C-alpha positions in Angstrom: -51.5 39.0 176.8 -51.1 36.2 174.2 -47.6 34.9 173.7 -46.1 35.6 170.2 -45.3 32.6 168.1 -41.6 31.7 167.7 -39.9 33.5 164.8 -39.3 31.5 161.7 -35.9 31.2 160.0 -35.3 33.9 157.3 -36.0 33.2 153.6 -33.1 32.5 151.3 -31.0 35.4 150.3 -31.4 36.6 146.7 -28.5 38.6 145.3 -30.6 39.9 142.5 -32.8 41.9 144.8 -31.4 42.0 148.3 -28.7 44.1 150.1 -27.0 42.2 152.8 -26.3 44.1 156.1 -24.6 42.2 158.9 -23.7 43.0 162.5 -20.2 41.8 163.5 -19.9 40.7 167.1 -22.3 37.9 168.0 -23.5 37.6 164.4 -20.5 37.0 162.2 -18.1 36.2 165.0 -18.6 34.7 168.4 -18.6 37.1 171.4 -15.4 37.2 173.4 -14.6 38.1 177.0 -12.5 40.9 175.8 -13.4 42.9 172.6 -9.9 42.6 171.2 -10.0 38.8 171.5 -12.5 38.2 168.8 -11.3 35.7 166.2 -12.0 36.0 162.5 -11.4 32.6 160.8 -10.1 32.5 157.3 -13.3 30.7 156.2 -15.3 33.8 157.2 -13.0 36.2 155.3 -13.4 33.9 152.3 -17.1 33.9 152.6 -17.4 37.7 152.9 -15.2 38.1 149.8 -17.5 35.7 147.9 -20.6 37.5 149.1 -19.2 40.9 148.0 -19.1 39.5 144.4 -22.4 37.7 144.6 -24.2 40.8 145.8 -22.3 43.0 143.4 -21.1 45.2 146.3 -24.4 45.4 148.1 -23.0 44.1 151.4 -22.1 46.1 154.5 -21.1 45.5 158.1 -23.2 47.4 160.6 -21.4 47.6 163.9 -21.0 49.4 167.2 -17.3 49.2 166.5 -15.6 51.9 164.5 -14.7 51.4 160.8 -11.1 51.4 161.9 -11.6 48.6 164.4 -13.4 46.5 161.7 -10.5 47.1 159.3 -8.1 45.9 162.0 -9.9 42.6 162.2 -10.7 42.1 158.5 -8.2 44.1 156.5 -8.3 43.6 152.8 -11.5 41.5 153.1 -13.3 44.8 153.4 -12.1 46.2 150.0 -15.5 45.7 148.4 -17.6 45.8 151.5 -19.3 49.0 152.9 -19.4 49.8 156.6 -21.8 51.5 159.0 -19.6 51.9 162.1 -19.8 53.5 165.6 -23.5 52.8 166.0 -24.5 54.5 162.7 -22.2 57.6 163.1 -19.8 56.4 160.4 -21.0 55.4 156.9 -18.2 54.2 154.6 -18.8 53.2 151.0 -16.7 53.0 147.9 -17.5 56.7 147.3 -16.4 58.0 150.6 -16.4 58.0 154.4 -18.6 60.3 156.5 -18.2 60.6 160.3 -18.4 63.4 162.8 -15.4 64.7 164.7 -14.8 63.2 168.2 -16.3 65.8 170.5 -14.2 67.2 173.4 -16.9 66.0 175.9 -16.2 62.4 174.9 -12.5 62.8 175.3 -13.1 64.1 178.9 -15.5 61.3 179.6 -12.9 58.8 178.4 -10.5 60.1 181.1 -13.2 59.8 183.8 -14.0 56.2 182.8 -10.4 55.2 182.7 -9.8 56.7 186.1 -12.8 55.0 187.6 -11.9 51.5 186.5 -8.1 51.7 186.6 -6.9 48.5 188.4 -10.4 47.0 188.5 -9.7 43.4 187.6 -11.8 42.0 184.8 -13.3 45.3 183.7 -12.3 46.2 180.1 -12.5 49.8 178.9 -12.8 49.9 175.1 -11.9 53.2 173.4 -13.7 53.7 170.1 -13.5 56.4 167.5 -16.8 57.9 168.7 -17.4 56.1 172.0 -16.1 54.6 175.1 -17.5 51.2 176.4 -17.2 49.5 179.7 -17.2 45.7 179.4 -18.0 43.8 182.7 -18.4 40.3 181.4 -15.4 39.2 183.5 -16.5 41.3 186.5 -20.3 41.3 186.8 -20.1 43.1 190.2 -18.9 46.2 188.4 -22.2 46.7 186.5 -23.9 49.1 189.0 -20.8 51.4 189.1 -20.4 51.3 185.3 -24.1 52.1 184.7 -24.1 54.9 187.2 -20.9 56.5 185.8 -21.9 56.2 182.2 -25.4 57.6 182.8 -24.0 60.5 184.8 -21.5 61.4 182.1 -24.1 61.2 179.4 -26.5 63.5 181.4 -23.7 66.0 182.2 -22.1 66.1 178.7 -24.9 65.6 176.3 -23.8 62.2 175.1 -25.8 59.0 174.5 -26.0 55.8 176.5 -25.8 52.5 174.5 -26.8 49.3 176.2 -25.3 46.0 175.1 -24.5 42.4 176.2 -22.6 42.7 179.5 -21.4 46.2 178.6 -22.6 49.8 178.6 -21.3 52.5 176.3 -21.1 56.2 176.1 -21.2 57.6 172.5 -22.0 60.6 170.5 -25.7 61.3 170.2 -28.0 61.8 167.3 -27.5 58.5 165.4 -28.0 54.7 165.7 -27.7 51.7 163.5 -31.1 52.5 162.0 -30.1 56.0 160.9 -26.8 54.6 159.6 -28.6 51.9 157.5 -31.1 54.5 156.2 -28.1 56.7 155.1 -26.3 53.7 153.5 -29.4 52.7 151.5 -29.4 56.1 149.8 -25.9 55.3 148.3 -25.2 53.3 145.2 -25.2 50.3 144.7 -27.7 49.9 147.6 -30.3 52.2 146.3 -33.5 50.5 145.2 -32.7 47.1 146.7 -34.3 45.3 149.6 -32.3 45.5 152.8 -31.8 42.4 154.9 -30.2 43.0 158.3 -29.0 40.4 160.8 -27.9 41.3 164.3 -28.0 39.8 167.8 -28.0 42.6 170.4 -30.4 45.3 171.6 -28.1 47.7 169.8 -29.5 46.2 166.5 -33.1 46.9 167.2 -33.0 50.3 165.6 -31.6 48.6 162.5 -34.5 46.1 162.4 -37.0 49.0 162.6 -35.2 50.8 159.8 -35.1 47.9 157.4 -38.7 47.1 157.9 -39.6 50.8 157.1 -37.6 50.3 153.9 -39.5 47.2 153.0 -36.7 44.9 154.1 -36.2 42.0 156.6 -34.7 41.9 160.1 -33.1 38.7 161.4 -32.5 38.2 165.1 -29.5 36.0 166.0 -29.7 34.1 169.2 -32.4 33.1 171.7 -36.0 34.3 171.3 -36.8 37.7 172.9 -38.9 40.7 172.3 -37.7 42.2 169.1 -38.6 44.2 166.0 -37.0 41.5 163.8 -39.4 39.3 161.8 -37.1 36.2 161.6 -34.5 34.4 163.7 -31.4 32.3 163.5 -30.0 30.3 166.5 -26.4 31.4 166.5 -23.3 32.4 164.6 -23.0 29.0 163.0 -26.6 29.3 161.7 -25.8 32.7 160.2 -22.8 31.3 158.3 -24.9 28.4 157.0 -27.6 30.8 155.8 -25.0 33.0 154.1 -23.3 30.1 152.4 -26.6 29.4 150.6 -27.0 32.9 149.2 -27.5 32.8 145.4 
């Protein structure tokens, strides 16, 4: 099988025609050992506020984190920025916020995950609005147990498994970043524009597929790998530099 050529950097962003959709962890901010340890520098907040004006509100964060978690990191910076949170389950725009109710099965699963990893040094259990994630970046030996538990709970309770970088998550089923992006693009002011989505993780692949179906562009952040994205940037710093040039 022939080897695919390396992906080129994305073309310049054009505020007149594009909508800007951005993953958070690993794309706008560097990954951290613990999810609560992510740092949002003032320069990033200033950049996002400027982009919200440049794109006339056609900018959104698309994250596995909940909308509430994103607000906790960015606060008033998000006043004019839409959000697709909880792997597409939440869509928040200036006109409203849609999200399903946290199902009882997920609450029960949360208790099981907490009990399993209580006292396991280095394992971080992250509770989200519509999910529960096990991060084992600091305890790689916990990966088999984490996978086995999450997969069993998903099978028993009708929930979905979400893979990620040194983590595995149990979440509500029936949605992903692609479905969230598709829903967002039906809302003003995004309707009729060309979506451009940048993300770094396997969780972003559904988003890349969705923007391509909508006539847009997917941008992988990080090393070369098999992906549905058509373009690539090396790292978070390269993303910031690309965004700084938006006109």
